[in-house]
N, C-alpha and C positions, 0 to 999 in steps of 0.2 A: 484277361480278355474276356472271361465268362462275365465279369461285372462290368464291361465296357469302360474300363479305365484307359486303355490304350489299344491301338490297332496296328496292323501291319503296314509298312510304308507303301509296298506295291499295291496297286489298285485291286488286283485280282490274287492277293496273298492268301495264304492258307489261314483258316480260321482258328487253327490249333497252334498253340505257342510252341516254337521250335527254338531250342538253345543252341545256336550255331553261329558261326562267325560272318555269315552272309546273310542273316536274317536281321532286319532292323525294325524297330517299332517306335511308335510316337504316341504321345498322349492325346486323347480325343479332346475336342473343344469343350469349353465349360457349359455343356448342356444338361449333365446330369443334375447339377445343383439347382436347376430351375423348378423342379417339382418337389415340393415339400410333402412331408408325410402328413396325412390327416388325422392320424391317432397320436399326434405329438402333443403331450401335455406340457404345460409350463408352470408347474407349482413347486416353488422353492420359497422357503420362509427363512428369515433370519433368526438365528440363535442369540438371544439377548442375554448373554451372561455378564456378570460383573466381575467376579473373582475366580481364579483358578483354584482347583481343589487341593493343590499342595503348596504349602506357605513358602518352602524352599525356593519355588521357582517363580514367586511373584515379582521378583525383582529383574527378571530375565527380560531383556529388551527383545521385543518381536517386531520384525520388519513389516510395517504396515505402511503403505503409501496413502497419502491424503486423497489420492484418486482411486482408492480401493473401491472394488465393485461390490455393492450390496446386494446380496442375493435375495433380499425380501422383496425387490421390485419385480420378481418373476414368478408371482403367484398365479394360479390358473385364471383368476378372473381380472388380472391386470391388463389394462388396454392402454397402449401408449397413444398419446395425443400428437406428438411430433413426428414428423416424417423422417425416417432414418435411410441413409444410404450407405450401403455396405459393399465391401469387396469380397467376393466369394473365393474360398480357397479353391485350389485346383483339384484336390482330391477330397471327395466328401466322405470323410472317415466315419462318420456316425450314421451314414445312410446304408451301409452295407449290413444286411440282416441274413444270417445263415439260418435262422429259425423264424417261425411264424410269429407274429407280434401277439402279445398277451391278449386273450378274449375279455378285455375289460371294457365295459359300457361306459362311454363318456357321460358325465353328468351334464346338466343344462347349463350349470354355471361355466364349466369348461367349453362348451359348445359355442358360448358367446365370444370366446377369444378369437380375434380375426385371424386370417391366414398369415398376414404380415408378421403379427406378434410371435406366432408359432415359428415362423422362418427365422426371426431374430433370435430367439431362445436357442433354436437348432444350431445356428452358427456360432453362438456365444459358447455353447457346450463343445462345438468342434473346435474352437479357438483354444478352449481350456484344455482339450484332450491333446492338441498339438504341442502346447507348451509342456504339458506333462510328459509327452514322449520325447521331449528335448532333454528332460531330467533324468527320465528312466528308460533303459533299454529293454524293450518288450519283444521277445522272440517271435510271438505270433498275436496278431491282432483279432483273430476270429472270435475268441471267447469273450473279449471285451465288447466288441461290436454286436454280439448276438444278444447282449442284454437290452431288451426294449425299455424306452423311457417311461412307459406307462405300466411297469412291472407292479402287481399288486402289493398290498401291505402284507406283513406277516399274519397269518391267520390266528384267530382267537382259539382259545381252549375249547374242545367240544364239550358240550354239556352231557354229563353222565345220564344214561338212561335209567329211569327209576319207574318201577311199575307202582303205580299210585293206587291206594284204596282208601277207605274211610279212615284208617288208623295211621296212614302216612302223611306226615306234615309236608305241605306243598312248599316248594322253593319258589319265591316270587323273584323273577329276574328284574333287576333295577331299571326303572323307566328313564328315558332321556328327557329329564326335566331339569329346570334350572334350580338348583337347591339353594335355599336362602336360609341357612342356619348359622348358629354361632361360630362354626368352624369353616364356613364357606369361603373366608377371606384368607385362610392360612396358606402361605405359599406351597406347603406340601400337598394340600388337597387340589390346589389349582394345577399344579404340574402333574399330578397323578392323574387328574381328569383329562388332561391333554394326551397322556399316554393311553388312557382307556377310551379313545375315541369320543371324548365329551361327556362320558358317563362318570358320575361320582362313584367312589367305591360303596359296595352294597353294605348296608348297616351302619354307615357313617352318621345317619341322622340320630341315632340313638346313643352316640357317644359324646361325652362332655370333657373327657380327659385328653389333654394335649398329646400325652405320651401314647395313648391308645389310638388316637386318630392318626398319628404318623405311622404307627406300626401297621395299622390296617391299610393305609396307603401303600406302603412297601410291599405287603403280602399281595395285594390286589394287582399291582404291577408285575410282580414275579409270576403270579398265575396267568397273567395276560400273555407274557412272553415265553413260559416255560414249555409249551407244547410244540413250538414251531421247530421243524426240522431244518429250516434255513437260517440264515442270518441277515441282519439288516445291511451289512456290506456283502453284496453277492459273492460267492466263491469265485466266480469268473474273473474277479479283480485280484486274483491270487498273484499274478505276476507283477502287479504294482505294489501291493502291500509289502511283500518280501523285501524289494529294494528300500522302501521306506524304513523298515526295521533295520537293514543294514546301515542306512544312513545314521540312525539313532546310535547303533553300536559304535560307529566311527565318530561320534560326536559332531555330526553335521546336522545340528538341530534346526537351525534356520532353514536350510535346504530341505530337511525332512517336513517342516511345518508348511513350506510353500507347496510341496508336492502333496501333502495331506489335503491342504485347502482345494487345491485343483481336483482331487479324487473326490471329495465330498461335493464339489460343484456338479460334477458329471454323473452323480449317482442318479437313478430313477427317482422322480420327485416325490413319490409316496414313501419310499424308503428313506430318503433324506429327511422328510418331515418326522417320520417315526424316530430317526437317529437323533435329530435335534431335540425332540421332546424328552426323549429317554435320557440324553446326556444332560438336560436342564434338571431332571429329577434326580439323577444320581449324583450331580453336583451338590444338591441340598443335602443329600443323604450322607455324602462322605464328610462335608464340612460342619455338619451339626453334631457339636459335641455334648449337647444336652439331652440326646436321646439315643438309646440302644436298641437297635432292630433285632439284635440277637445277642443274648447275654454270654453266650460261649465265645464269640469272636467279636473283633471290632467292625465298625460299619464298612470300613474299606475291604476287609476281608470278606464280609458277607456280600458286598457287591460284586467283588471279584469272583466269588463262587457262583452266584447266581446269574450274571450277565456277561461272563467272559465269552461264552459261545454264542450269545445272543447278537453281540456286536459284530464279530467276525470269526469264522471258523472254516476250516479247510482240512480234508483228510491228510494233505501232505504237510501241514503246518503243525509244529509242536505247541504244547500249551505254553511253553516259556516265550516263544516267539509271538503268540497271540496276547500274552500279558504285556509284553513290551509296547505293542501297539495299543492296547486298551489303556494302559497307564498314560501314554502320551495323549490319547483322546481327552481323558479326564483332566490331564494337566492343562492342556490348551483348549479347553471347551468354550472359553469366551471368544476365540479368535478363529476356531477351526472352520466356521461356516463363512468366513469372510475371505474373499480373494484379494491378495495384496497387490494385484495389477489391475489396471483399467483394461478389461477385456474388449470393451467397445472401441477404445482407441487402437488396440492392437488389430482389431478386426478390420477397422477402416484403413489403417495405414498399411497392413499386410506384414508378412514375416520377412525379415531380412537376415540371410545367412551369411552375408559378406557385404563389405563396404568398398567403395571405389577408392583407390589409392590416387592422391595427387600426383601430377606428372613430376613435380619437384622432389617429392619423397621417393618417387620410383627411380628417378635419375641418381640421386644420392645413395640409395640403397644398392642400386646396380653397380655404381662405381666402387662402393666399399666392397661389395662382394667379389668384383673382378680383382681387385687388388689383393684381396686375402687368398683368392684362388691361385693367382700368379705367384704369391709368396709361398704357398704351400707346394706348388709344382717345382719351384726353385729349390726347395729343401729336399724334395724327392729325388730330383736329378743329381744334386751334389752327394746326397747320402747314398745313392745306389751303387751297388757293387756289380751290377750287370752292364753298365754303360761305360764305355771306354773313355779314357782321359781326354783323347782327341775330340771325341764327339761332345764330351761335357764342355770343353773350351769353345767349341763352334757354337753350341747352344747358348753359353753365356754371352757370347759377342752378339747374337741375335736378340737376346734379352736386353742387353745394354742399348742396342740400336732402336728397338721398337718400344721398350718399356723401361725407360731410363730411371723413372721414380722408383719403381720395384727394384731395379738393380742397385740403387743407392741405398734403399732401406735394408737390402740383404747384406751389404757391406762385404763384397767378395774379396778375396785375398789370392794372390797368385801362389 
C-alpha cells in the first residue's frame, strides 16, 4: 500500500494494511507504469567471444533460440526508428526504489536517448526480471530492486601521494591517446585497453617483446580492479547467484545458463559493460598457452586468484561457491551476454501462467475422474469394517441403479 500497488476495496478504507478475514484489497489501475525514470540509462553491449575457455565444454549444446535478443542493441546512444507498441506489466518490479538513485551525471550522449527508448529498455529489463523470478524463488525483492540502473563503475586505484622534489622522478599518467605502435593490434592490448577505460597500459610504447606486452597488460588490469571493495555483480544479487550455483551442483546446466543470461541482462549497464570487457580479457588469458603471466602458477590459477572477488563476492558466500559461479562465467563467456528468448515478443504478448482447456478435454477428463472416484468409493465401502452388511447391500443396489458402468467394472459377487 505504501508503494501504491493495491488499495482497500471500501471507498473509505483504512490506509494501513490489515491482515484480517473481512478486509479485502485490489490492485490499482495501471497508472504507475506510465511515468518512466529520467535517470534510466540504456547502455548494454554484446560480448563477442568466439571460444569457451575450457576445451571439454566446447561440445556442449547451448540452448539459443534464433530469435535470441541481442543486448548490443541497447547501448546508451541507440535510438530506435520504428514505433513499438508494448503491453505493460501490472506490477512495475524495477520501479521500486528503497534507496536514492546514484548521483551520476548523465553524459551528453545519454541525454540524446529519447524517453520512449528508455521506457522500452526499462520494460525489457522488467520482463527479464519476471522471467528470472519464475526460475528462482527470491524471498525478498527489496535488495534487488534497490540497485539503480545507473550504478557507477568500479572505482580506479587511488594514486599514491608522493612528495616530489628535484630528486624525485615524476610519474607521468598515461594520456588518453590513440596509440599506433607495433603492438597496438594485439588482441591482448585491445581487450586490456577496454578494461582500462580506453587507455593503453602505461609503458607499453617502449616494449617490443610479445611476452612482456601481455604480462604488462595483465598487471595493468589487475591494478585497475584490485582496489575496489565492491564487485561487478552487486552483492544485492546474492539471492539470485546462490540458486544458480545450486543448479550447477544439480547438473541443471541449461537452466543455470538461462538464469545467468537473464541476470547479466538486468545488471546496471556500466557494471555489465565492465563485466563483458573483463570476461573478454580473461578469456584470452586463460586460453593463451604461449604466455605465462605468473611462473609459479598456471594462467587459470592466476586469474582465479586475482579476479575471483572482483566478479562476485558476498560475506555470506564461501570461496568455493564463488569459484563455481566464476568458472561457469568463464566457461560460457561466449553466450552469457545473450538472452536465449525474445524479450520483445514476450513483452508484447504478455505472460501466460495458465491455458484455457477445451470443452471436449474438460468433459473427457471430468468423466474419467468421476469414474475413478466412484471406483475408489466402492472399494472403500466394500472393504470397510465399520459399515454393516445390510447397509453395504443397499448401497451396492443404488450404485447398480445409478452407475451401472462402474458396478460392472467392479464385478461384485454375492
